[in-house]
N, C-alpha and C positions, 0 to 999 in steps of 0.2 A: 378208560372205557374200552369195552370189547367192540369188535367190528359192528355188531348189530346196534349197539348204543350210539356209535359214531354215525351210522347211517341215519338213525332216527333224529339225532341232534342236527345233522345237516338238513334233513327234511323240515324240521321245525324252523330253522333259520330261513329257509326259502319260503315257507308259508307266512312269514312276516312280510313278504314282498308280493308273492304270487298266490293265487287261489288254488284249491285242490284240482279244479278242472284243468287249469293251465299246466300244472305239474304232471298230472296224469297223461294229458295229450303229448306233452314234451317227451316224457319217458316212452310213450307208445311209439313215437317216431324213432327212438333209439332201438327199442325192442318191440316191433309190431306184434299186436295181439296179446301182450303181456300186462299192459297197464291201462287203468282208466281212473276216473275220479273216485269211484266207489272203492277201488283198491287202496287209494291214498287215504280215504276216509276211515276205512276199517283199520288200517295201520295206525293212524293217529289215535283211534279209540281203543287200541289194544286188542282188537278182535282178529288181527292178523300180524304175522311177523315175517314179511317177505325179506329176502336178501338181495341187495343190489349187486349186480355183476360189476366187474372192474370198469367195463365200458360205460355202464349206467352211472356209476359213481363219478367217474371223470366228467361225464356230460353234465351232471347236476352241479358239480363244482364250478363249471364254466358260467353258471347262472349268477354266481356271486362275483362282485367286483374284485378285480385283481389289485394288488398293492401298487402304489405309484412306482415309476421306473427307478427312482432313487432309493426305494425302500431297501434296507432299514436305515439308510444314511440321511438324516434330516438335519436342517440347520436351525430350526426353532420350533417351539410348540405353540399351538393356538387352540382356543375353544370357540365353538360356533353356536351362538345363542339366537333364538328365533330363526332357526336355520332354514326353514322352508325346504326347498329341494337342493340346497347346497351351492347356490351361485357364488356367494362370497367365498366360501370355502375353496371352490375350484381355483379361484384366483390366487389364493395364498398357498395352496398345495402346489400350484404350478411353479412357484419360486422356491420350493424346497421346504415348506412348512409341514408339520405333522399335526393333524387334528387329534386331540386327546379327550374331547368332551363335546357332545352335541345335545342341544335342547330344542325340541320342536313338539308342539302339542297336537298338531293335526295328523291323524292316523294315515290319511291318504298321502300327504306330503312325505311322511316317514317311509312309506312303501317305496316311493320314487327315490328318496334319499338313499335308502339302504340298497336299492338296486344298482346304484351308481357310485357309491363311495365306500372304499375299503375301511373296515373297522378292525384295527389291530386288537385282538383279544387281550393282549398283555398291557395295552396302554390306553385304549379308548373305551368310553362308556356313554350310554344314551340316557337321556332324561326327557320326560314329556312336559310336565308342568313346571315352569321355572320357580313357581311359588313353593313347590315342595323342597326346593333348594334353599330359598331365602326365608321361607316360613312367613312371608309377608301377609298371608291370608289368615294367620292365627294371631288374634289380638293379645293373647296371654303370654306370648313368647317375648323374652327380653332381648335387647340388642346383642348381648353377649352370647345368649343361646343360639340366636340366628347366625352369628358370626362363626361359632363352632360348627354348626351344621353346614354352612357354606364351605368352610375349610375342609371338612370331612368329605363332602360330596364332589367338590370341584377340584380336579387335579391342578397342580402348579402349572403355570403356562407363561409364555412370554407375550402373547398378543391375544386380546379379547376382540372377537368379531360379533356384532349384533345388529341385525336389521329389525329393530324393535317395531311392533305393529304399526302399520301406516294409518289405519282407519281413523283413529282419534284426531289425527292432524291433517288428513287430506281434505281437499275442498269437497269431494263427493261425500266423504264420511261425515263432515261437519254439517252439510246440508241435510243429510238423511237423519242425523241425530236431532237436529233442530226441529225437523218436521215431526219427529216422534216425541218431542218434548223431553228428550234425554240429554244428560250432560255429555260433554265431549272434552278432549284434551285431558289435562291432569285431573279434571273433575269426574272423569268416567272411571268408575270403580273396577270395571271388568278389564279394561286394557290401558287406560290412561296412566295408571301408576306403574306400569311395567318398566318404564325407564328407570324408576327407582330401584327395581330389582337388579337391573344391570349395574347401577351405581353401587349397590350393596356388594355385589361380587367384586367390582373394581376396588372398593374400599378394603375388603378382606384379603383378596389375592394379590393385589398390587402388581398387575402385569406391567411390563416395560412400555407397552403401547396398546392402543385400541383403535378400532375403526367402527364407527356407528353410521348406519345408513337409514335414511328416511325420505319421505316425499319432500319436494321442493317447498311446499306450503308450510312446512315446519317453521321456517324463518318468520313468516307473517302471522301465524296462528295466534289468535287472541291478542292482536295488535303488538305482536312481538314478545309478549310476556312469557309464553311457553318456552321460546328459545332462550330467553334471558335466564330463566330458572335452570334450564339444562346447563348453560354455560357457567352459571354461578356454582352449581353443584360440582361440575368437573374441575373447576378452579380450586374449590375448597378441598377436593380430594388430592390436590397436588399435581394436576396435569395441565400441560400446555396444549392448546388446541390450534391447529394450523389455520391460518388465514381468518382468525376469529374477528379481527377488526375490520375486515372488508364487508361493507354493507351495501354498496351500490351494485351496478351491473357493468361488466360481467363480474360475477362472484366465482372465484376458483373452487369454492366448496360445492357449487352446483355444477354437476357434470352431465352433459347431454350424451346419451348413448349413440346418437347418430354419427358421432365421430368414429365409431367402431363398427356399427351395424346400420342397416337402412331403416332405422326407427327413431323417431323423436321421443326421447324418454329422459326427462330431467330428474335427477335425484340429488339430494344433499348428502355430502360425505364429510363426516367429522373425523379427522385423524388427530389423535392425541399421543403425546409422549410424557413419561414421567419427568417432571421438571428437575428433580434432584439429580437425574442421571446426565443432564447437560448435553443431550444429543440432538436437540430440536433446532438449533440455530440455523437460520436461513432455509429451513424446510418450507416448501410451499407447493400446493397442488397445481399451481400454474405450470410447474415443470412436467406435468403429465403429457403436455404437448409432444414431448420427445418420443412417446410411445404410440402416438396416433398413427395408424397405417397410412402410408403415402398413397396407396391405391384404394380408392373408396369401393366398398362392397355395394353392389346394386341389388335391389329387391329381386330382380330376375335371376340373380345368381343362386338364390336360396329356394326358388320355387320348384316343386316336383313336376316332372314331365307328364306323369299320368296321375290323375286324381279321381277318387271315387265320386260318383254323382251325388252321394249323400251330403257333400260339402257345398253343393250348388244351392242357392236360396230357392225356396219354393216360390211359385208365382204369387201366392198370397202375401208372404213375408216381404218379397221384393216390392210389391205394390204398396204395402204399408210403409216401408222405410222411404220409398220414393215420395209418397204424398206427405209424410210426416216432415220430410226435409223442406218441401215446398211451403208448407204451412208455417214453419218456423222462420224461413228466410223472409217470408212476407211480413213477419212481425219484427224483423231486424235481428233475430237471434242467430247464433252460430250453430245451433243443433242440426245434425244431419249425418248421413253416412259418409264414410271416407273411401271413395272409389280410387284405386291406385293401379298403376301399370308397373311393369318391371323396371322402369327408370325412376320411380318415385321413392321418396322417404315416407314411411307410414306414420300414422298417428301412434300414440302410446297404446300398446296392447294392455287391456285391463282385465281384471278378474271376472268381469261380467261378459267377456267375449263369447262365452258359451250360449248366451241368451239369443243373440241375433247376429253377432259378428259385425255390427254396423260400423265400428271405428276403423276396421281394415277389411275392405272388400276388394277382391281381385277382379279386375275388369276382364271380361271374356268377350269383349267386342260390342259393348253397349253404344248405340249411336244416339247422342243427345239431340240430333237434328230430327229424329223420328219420334213418333208417339211412343209412350211407354208400352202400349199393348200391340205395337207392331210385331208381327210374327217373328221377325228376325231378332228384335230386341228381347222378346220373351224367350227365345231359344238361347240367346247369349246372356242369360241372367248371370250376375256376378256370383262369386263363391267366397266362402270363408277360407282362411288359412287352415291347413291341416295341422294337427298337433306336431308332426315332424317339422313342418315349416316354422311353427312357433319356436321349437327348440333351436332351430338355426337362427331365427330372428333375434333370439335372446343370447346367442353365442354359446349355447351348450353343445351344439354340433357345428362342424365345419360347413361351409356353404352347400356342399353336396354330400355331407355325411349323415350317418344314421346310427352312430355308436351309442348315443345316449338312450338308455332304456326307459320306456314309458309303460309301466306295468298297470296303469290305471285307465279308467274310462276317458273318453274324449272330454266329457264335461269336467272331470277332475283335472285333467291335463291342462285345459284352458285356464281353469282357476289358478293352477300352480304356476304356469308360465306368466300369467297376468299379474300375479303377486310377487314375481321374482325380480332379479336384477340382470342387467346386461353383463355377462361374465367377463368379456374382454376389458370392460371399464375397471373392474376390480382386480384383474390381473395386472393392469397398468399401475394402479394405485399400490398394489403389493410390490411391484418392481421398484417403485419410487421409495417405499418405506423400508425395503429390505436392508440397505446399508445402515440405516439408523437403528433398526432392530438389532442387527449384529453388533453395532457399536454400544447399544444400551445393554445387551447381554454381557459384553466384556466389561463395561463400566460397573455393572452389578457385581460381577465376579471380583473385580479389583477392590470394590468397597467391602465385600464380604471378607476378602483376605486381610484387608487392613483391620477390620473389626476383630477378626479372629486373632490377629497378632497382638491386638490390644487387650485380649482376654475377654471380649464381649461376644455374646452369642445372640443372633437374631431370633426372634420369636416367629413360629410358623404363621404365615399369612399376614404378618404385620411389619415386615422388615422395612426400614427406612421411613416409617410414618413420622411425619412431623406435625400433623394436625391432631387436635384433641377433641374428645366428645363425639357427638353424632352430627356431622355436617348436614345430614338429610332431614334431621328432626324438624327444623324450622320450616322446611318446604312441605312437610307432611301435615303440619298443624292446620 
């Protein structure tokens, strides 16, 4: 490419993250009076061919995420399915992993993902709809055709990460779908079968290990039948799953984010290793305790010192939430707002936080001994968390940091953080898994050497398979 083509290619990459107005304003700060949204628009439409100065070019490059500190020296490869904004990826990248494939269908989440995660052009590829990989939405495709497409589109990898969609299995999601008369769980055609897309990829690519994340309610959904089918599928694919026999409380598979950040957020974590590689003995998520910080992070540590008034609840909204809570308490229900101070652990941040922020409201001096409409109480109405505080509460930023880029609106940012994971939890799990991943990679190499010395050659995407037929077929029937 010539310099002009390189400039345009960089601009197109950035417009996958930021809008034309932002890029124009950003460049105008570098070269005042030279750039605006219209200039960017004309350039994109081929009506102008401006040249970037060296200073402007270097400034634009800074908008793209830099490679990890250990680049290009990586210890294992992984893929990131149902990636959201990359919370699980950050944990595995932190321990030396390289992401080689990302699948995420939400365009706004992809903007945030691309703004924060380096994509090596030689090794990494993006995909939006996972069904385009597995072809599960096409009834006339044979299993062999689907397997070939998976093998073609998904790079070889050591670890598969997947936070497959929560809604079909969450309490809120089930209640909503019941009210609408729609199916949920594995009966929901739009999302409930997406676990099977993950299983298809595991079947074809045979990673040494996987990590699957979901809501805590996955264990009890449909009286435990949903979880049972998932476990049966993974077992038939030849994988051992950590702590699978633990059914009571506490369950090491259910990890609460409050051990790492000041937020109560329980998620189920399924860690699996290929049984034939023999690296899983004595692995348990109970050992995550060794990575829990000794000093507890306080909510006050992540709060911004100056906050825009737009995050303070309006008098009307505060009155509604206050009265709504009183009404439900009188009925014996637990519904209500969550008013917290800097010393508290918050409730779970949800994807609906943008609506009213009721689950986590920052106390600004409300006096419960006085009437709601007392002038002082109305002046000290609570506020929502800011998107930056949400980034810190989820562990994307350090307590006082602001390095994580948020290129979307507040509404989209709240949805994204509410749908995401607590990053330090998954960094701790990655640390726990790493020695086993490395041992599995070595065991795989040793097996391959042995096979080669015996004159046998493994088939792409099917090495070391011991199962026959289609283990998923009976569950899809």
